C-alpha positions in Angstrom: 0.0 0.0 0.2 2.8 2.4 0.8 4.6 1.8 -2.3 1.1 2.5 -4.4 0.8 5.8 -2.1 4.4 6.7 -3.0 3.7 6.1 -6.9 0.7 8.3 -6.4 2.6 10.9 -5.5 5.0 11.2 -8.0 3.4 10.5 -11.2 1.6 13.0 -13.0 -0.6 10.2 -14.5 -2.8 10.4 -11.5 -2.8 14.0 -11.8 -4.2 13.8 -15.0 -6.7 10.5 -13.3 -7.9 12.6 -10.7 -9.0 15.6 -12.8 -11.1 12.9 -15.2 -12.6 12.2 -12.1 -13.2 15.9 -11.0 -14.8 16.5 -14.2 -16.9 13.3 -13.4 -18.0 15.2 -10.2 -19.2 18.4 -12.0 -21.3 16.2 -14.4 -22.8 14.8 -11.3 -23.6 17.6 -9.7 -25.2 19.4 -12.8 -26.9 16.4 -14.1 -28.2 14.2 -11.1 -30.8 17.1 -9.6 -32.6 17.5 -12.7 -33.4 13.8 -13.2 -35.4 14.5 -9.9 -37.3 17.6 -10.7 -40.8 15.6 -10.6 -39.9 13.7 -7.5 -39.2 17.2 -5.9 -42.6 18.3 -6.9 -44.4 15.3 -5.4 -42.3 15.0 -2.6 -42.5 18.5 -1.4 -45.1 20.2 -3.3 -42.6 22.3 -5.1 -43.9 24.5 -7.8 -42.2 24.6 -11.6 -40.9 28.1 -10.7 -39.6 26.6 -7.7 -38.1 23.4 -9.4 -36.7 26.2 -12.1 -34.6 28.2 -9.8 -32.6 25.3 -8.8 -30.6 25.0 -12.2 -30.4 29.1 -12.7 -29.3 29.0 -8.9 -27.0 26.2 -9.7 -25.3 27.9 -13.0 -25.6 31.4 -11.5 -23.5 30.0 -8.2 -20.8 28.7 -10.9 -20.9 31.9 -12.7 -19.9 33.9 -9.8 -17.3 31.6 -8.8 -16.0 31.9 -12.1 -15.8 35.5 -11.7 -14.3 35.3 -8.1 -11.6 32.9 -8.8 -9.4 35.0 -10.8 -7.5 35.9 -7.8 -8.9 34.0 -4.5 -7.4 30.5 -5.9 -4.0 31.9 -6.3 -4.0 32.7 -2.9 -5.0 29.5 -1.4 -3.2 27.5 -3.6 -4.4 24.6 -6.5 -4.3 21.9 -4.1 -6.6 23.6 -1.5 -8.5 25.1 -3.7 -9.2 21.8 -5.6 -10.0 19.6 -2.0 -12.3 22.3 -1.0 -14.1 22.0 -4.2 -14.8 18.3 -4.0 -15.8 18.6 -0.4 -18.2 21.0 -1.2 -19.6 18.5 -3.8 -19.6 15.7 -1.3 -21.5 17.9 0.9 -23.8 19.3 -1.7 -25.0 15.6 -2.6 -25.3 14.1 0.6 -27.1 17.6 1.7 -29.3 17.3 -1.0 -31.1 13.9 1.2 -30.3 15.6 4.4 -31.3 19.0 4.5 -34.9 19.0 3.5 -35.9 17.8 6.3 -33.4 18.7 8.5 -33.7 22.2 8.2 -37.7 21.6 8.2 -38.2 23.8 5.2 -37.6 21.3 2.2 -37.1 23.9 -0.3 -34.4 25.8 1.7 -32.8 23.0 2.2 -32.4 21.8 -1.4 -31.6 25.2 -2.6 -28.7 25.1 0.6 -27.5 22.0 -1.0 -27.6 23.5 -4.7 -25.5 26.3 -3.8 -23.1 24.4 -1.4 -22.0 21.6 -4.7 -22.5 24.2 -7.1 -19.4 26.3 -5.4 -17.5 23.2 -5.7 -18.7 22.9 -9.7 -17.4 26.3 -10.3 -14.2 25.7 -8.6 -13.5 22.5 -10.8 -14.9 24.1 -13.9 -11.9 26.9 -13.1 -9.1 24.4 -11.6 -9.1 21.1 -13.8 -8.0 22.3 -16.8 -4.7 24.3 -15.7 -4.0 21.7 -13.3 -4.0 19.2 -16.7 -2.7 22.0 -19.0 0.3 21.9 -16.9 1.6 18.1 -16.5 4.4 17.7 -18.4 2.8 16.1 -21.0 3.7 16.0 -24.7 0.3 16.4 -26.4 -1.4 19.2 -24.7 -4.4 19.6 -27.2 -4.7 15.4 -27.1 -4.7 16.0 -23.2 -7.4 18.6 -22.8 -9.6 17.0 -25.4 -9.9 13.6 -23.3 -9.9 15.4 -20.3 -13.0 17.4 -21.6 -14.5 14.1 -22.7 -14.8 13.0 -19.1 -17.7 15.4 -18.3 -19.9 13.9 -21.6 -18.8 10.2 -20.1 -20.1 11.4 -16.4 -23.1 12.9 -17.9 -24.1 9.6 -19.9 -23.0 7.7 -16.4 -25.2 9.7 -14.2 -28.6 9.2 -16.5 -27.9 5.5 -17.0 -26.8 4.7 -13.8 -29.4 6.6 -12.0 -32.5 5.3 -14.3 -31.0 1.7 -13.6 -31.0 2.2 -10.1 -34.6 4.0 -10.2 -36.2 0.8 -12.1 -34.1 -1.6 -9.4 -34.8 0.2 -6.4 -37.9 2.5 -7.2 -37.5 6.3 -7.3 -38.6 6.8 -3.6 -35.0 5.3 -2.7 -33.5 8.6 -4.7 -31.5 9.5 -1.0 -29.4 6.5 -0.8 -28.3 7.3 -4.9 -27.8 10.9 -3.6 -25.6 9.3 -0.8 -24.1 6.9 -3.1 -23.0 9.7 -5.8 -21.0 11.6 -3.0 -18.5 8.8 -2.8 -16.9 9.9 -5.9 -15.9 13.5 -5.0 -14.9 12.2 -1.3 -12.8 9.5 -2.9 -11.5 12.3 -5.2 -10.9 14.5 -2.3 -8.1 12.2 -0.7 -6.6 11.9 -4.4 -6.2 15.1 -5.1 -4.2 15.3 -1.5 -1.9 13.0 -2.8 -1.3 13.5 -6.5 1.5 16.2 -7.6 0.2 19.3 -9.0 2.9 21.5 -11.0 2.9 25.2 -10.9 0.7 26.5 -13.7 2.7 29.4 -14.5 6.0 30.1 -12.3 5.7 33.3 -10.5 8.4 35.3 -12.6 6.5 34.4 -16.0 2.7 35.4 -14.8 1.1 38.1 -17.3 -0.5 40.9 -15.2 -4.8 40.4 -15.7 -4.4 44.0 -17.1 -2.3 43.1 -19.7 -4.2 40.1 -20.7 -7.2 42.4 -20.6 -5.0 44.6 -23.1 -4.6 41.4 -25.9 -7.2 41.6 -28.9 -6.4 37.8 -29.1 -7.7 37.1 -25.5 -11.0 39.1 -26.8 -11.3 37.2 -30.1 -10.8 33.7 -27.7 -13.4 34.9 -25.2 -15.8 35.6 -28.0 -15.3 31.9 -29.6 -15.8 30.4 -25.7 -19.2 32.4 -25.6 -20.0 30.7 -29.0 -18.9 26.9 -28.1 -21.5 26.9 -24.7 -24.0 28.5 -26.9 -23.6 26.3 -29.9 -23.6 23.1 -27.7 -26.7 24.2 -25.1 -28.8 26.2 -27.8 -29.4 22.4 -29.5 -28.8 19.9 -26.7 -31.6 21.4 -24.2 -33.7 20.7 -27.0 -32.4 16.7 -27.6 -34.7 15.2 -25.3 -38.2 17.0 -27.1 -36.6 16.0 -30.7 -36.5 12.1 -29.6 -40.0 12.5 -27.8 -41.5 13.6 -30.9 -39.7 11.9 -33.3 -39.7 8.4 -31.7 -43.1 8.7 -30.5 -41.2 7.5 -27.2 -41.7 8.5 -22.9 -39.9 11.1 -21.7 -37.9 8.7 -20.1 -36.5 6.9 -23.0 -36.8 10.4 -25.1 -33.8 11.5 -22.3 -31.8 8.7 -23.2 -32.0 8.6 -27.0 -31.7 12.5 -27.1 -29.6 14.5 -24.4 -27.5 10.9 -23.7 -26.9 10.4 -27.4 -25.8 14.1 -27.9 -23.3 13.7 -24.9 -21.8 10.6 -25.9 -21.3 11.7 -29.5 -19.8 14.8 -28.0 -17.6 12.5 -25.5 -16.7 10.5 -28.3 -15.4 13.4 -30.8 -13.3 14.6 -27.3 -11.7 11.4 -26.9 -11.2 10.7 -30.9 -9.4 13.7 -30.9 -7.2 13.3 -27.8 -6.1 9.8 -29.4 -5.6 11.2 -33.4 -4.4 14.8 -32.6 -1.4 14.6 -34.1 -2.9 13.9 -37.7 -5.2 16.9 -37.8 -4.0 20.4 -36.6 -6.2 21.8 -33.9 -7.9 25.0 -36.1 -8.5 23.2 -38.9 -10.4 20.5 -36.3 -12.1 23.8 -35.1 -12.8 24.9 -38.3 -14.4 21.7 -39.4 -16.4 21.0 -36.6 -17.9 24.4 -36.8 -19.0 23.6 -40.5 -20.4 20.2 -39.5 -22.1 22.0 -36.6 -23.6 24.8 -38.9 -24.9 21.5 -41.3 -26.3 19.7 -38.5 -28.4 23.0 -37.1 -29.9 22.8 -40.7 -30.6 19.5 -40.8 -32.3 19.6 -37.8 -34.2 22.4 -38.6 -35.4 21.7 -42.2 -35.3 17.7 -42.0 -38.5 16.2 -43.8 -38.9 14.2 -40.9 -38.3 14.2 -37.0 -36.2 11.3 -36.8 -33.7 12.8 -39.6 -34.2 15.7 -37.4 -32.9 13.9 -34.0 -29.9 12.3 -35.8 -29.4 16.1 -37.1 -29.4 17.0 -33.6 -27.6 13.8 -32.0 -24.6 14.2 -34.4 -24.8 17.9 -33.5 -23.1 16.7 -30.1 -20.0 15.2 -32.4 -19.3 18.4 -34.2 -19.4 20.8 -30.8 -17.4 18.1 -28.9 -14.0 20.3 -29.4 -15.2 23.6 -29.3 -14.4 24.1 -25.6 -11.4 22.2 -24.8 -10.3 23.5 -28.3 -10.3 26.8 -27.2 -8.6 26.4 -23.7 -5.9 24.9 -25.6 -5.4 27.7 -28.0 -5.2 30.1 -24.8 -3.2 28.0 -23.4 -0.6 27.9 -26.3 -1.0 31.7 -27.4 -1.3 33.4 -23.8 1.9 32.0 -22.0 2.0 33.1 -18.7 -1.7 34.6 -18.4 -2.4 31.9 -15.8 -5.5 31.0 -13.2 -6.9 34.8 -14.2 -7.1 33.6 -18.1 -9.0 29.7 -17.2 -11.3 31.7 -15.1 -12.3 34.5 -17.3 -12.5 31.8 -20.3 -14.9 29.5 -17.7 -16.9 32.2 -17.2 -17.4 33.0 -21.0 -18.5 29.5 -21.8 -21.1 29.3 -18.7 -22.5 32.8 -20.4 -22.6 31.1 -23.7 -24.5 28.1 -21.9 -27.0 30.3 -20.4 -27.6 32.6 -23.3 -27.6 30.1 -26.0 -30.9 28.4 -24.8 -32.7 31.9 -23.9 -32.0 33.0 -27.5 -33.7 30.2 -29.2 -36.2 30.0 -26.4 -36.7 33.7 -26.6 -37.3 33.3 -30.5 -39.2 30.5 -30.7 -41.6 32.2 -28.5 -41.9 35.3 -29.9 -43.1 33.2 -33.5 -45.8 31.1 -31.3 -43.8 28.6 -29.9 -41.7 27.3 -33.2 -38.9 25.7 -32.0 -37.1 24.8 -35.0 -37.2 28.7 -35.5 -35.2 29.3 -32.4 -32.8 26.9 -33.2 -32.2 28.5 -36.6 -31.8 31.8 -35.0 -29.2 30.0 -32.8 -27.0 29.0 -35.8 -25.3 32.2 -35.7 -22.7 30.9 -32.6 -21.0 28.3 -34.9 -20.9 30.6 -37.6 -19.3 33.1 -35.3 -17.2 30.1 -34.1 -15.9 29.3 -37.8 -15.1 32.9 -38.6 -13.4 33.3 -35.4 -11.0 30.4 -35.9 -9.8 31.7 -39.8 -8.9 35.1 -37.6 -6.7 32.9 -35.3 -3.9 32.2 -35.2 -1.6 28.9 -34.4 1.8 30.7 -33.7 2.2 32.6 -30.3 1.4 36.3 -30.5 3.8 39.1 -28.5 
């Protein structure tokens, strides 16, 4: 056992493995509660407005953490911060099961749990990418792409394993499952306490935040990052609806055929690029993915029948997979020394996109009488902007 612990302390591979589990943790805290929304309505008598606020608060807290992390994390250190993130994830997931009864007000209890694990999710989003980027790997773009695929696998795992648990043991036992899911971040607390964490940027090489904000390249990357999140979520939000209408199945099956198919293909594209990155330059991969994304949006909107529309929706997951990790990699290569501030601000930009993409599509759909396809058609602007942005970005480092 002692020899294994010694190996863990010296091996950067274990740092990467812990980071994989970090993104699985984030997938759990983002995707487990939505599976229980109807259960919360039935068990606690909550309104749909209150249920909607759970998701809103989750991402609002993560956005706030992204913003505040620019300076706070550097002060307390990456190891301490990432352990705190997983402690919050553990407490929040356990709190979902415990706080509603403990605090006497079910809604206050649930929201308290959501806020706690959202803090953890926000810190994870800021930290994990730079931690992996700092590891002495030879293929940085491949490592980053493979890392981000684990959020997709975590998302799929949460849906499939939770559905299996509810089928076998009944959804009334969801509190037990919440505690079981909490074991993932709990284990990762101890894992991150052991693994080596390399300096993201040496102190004498750090780029001041003011200098970063003056770089046009940085702001172009920020625009691409906003559109990356928007391109992903504007489509994935409606994946279940396309599955239900196209296959004429229940919502449960629709969730498996829609969002799960989208997430599986998104994770597949990231994993494939992680393996074959030396064959395709990152810039060409992102530009090609943007073209495929535009095509998928058009297929989804103009398909002659709903099943073809569902296929377009699912393949869109493959097309958007490289956007988020690829933008991080381009930033790390072209803006050396930017450190935590850059990763925090780009995570903030990505989250803004994740919120604004579905909002734009929904607002347009509502304005034209509830036609979701017209809302999605307008959202095609996001992959178009990504394509234009990639054409402007340079692969070489900028001064």
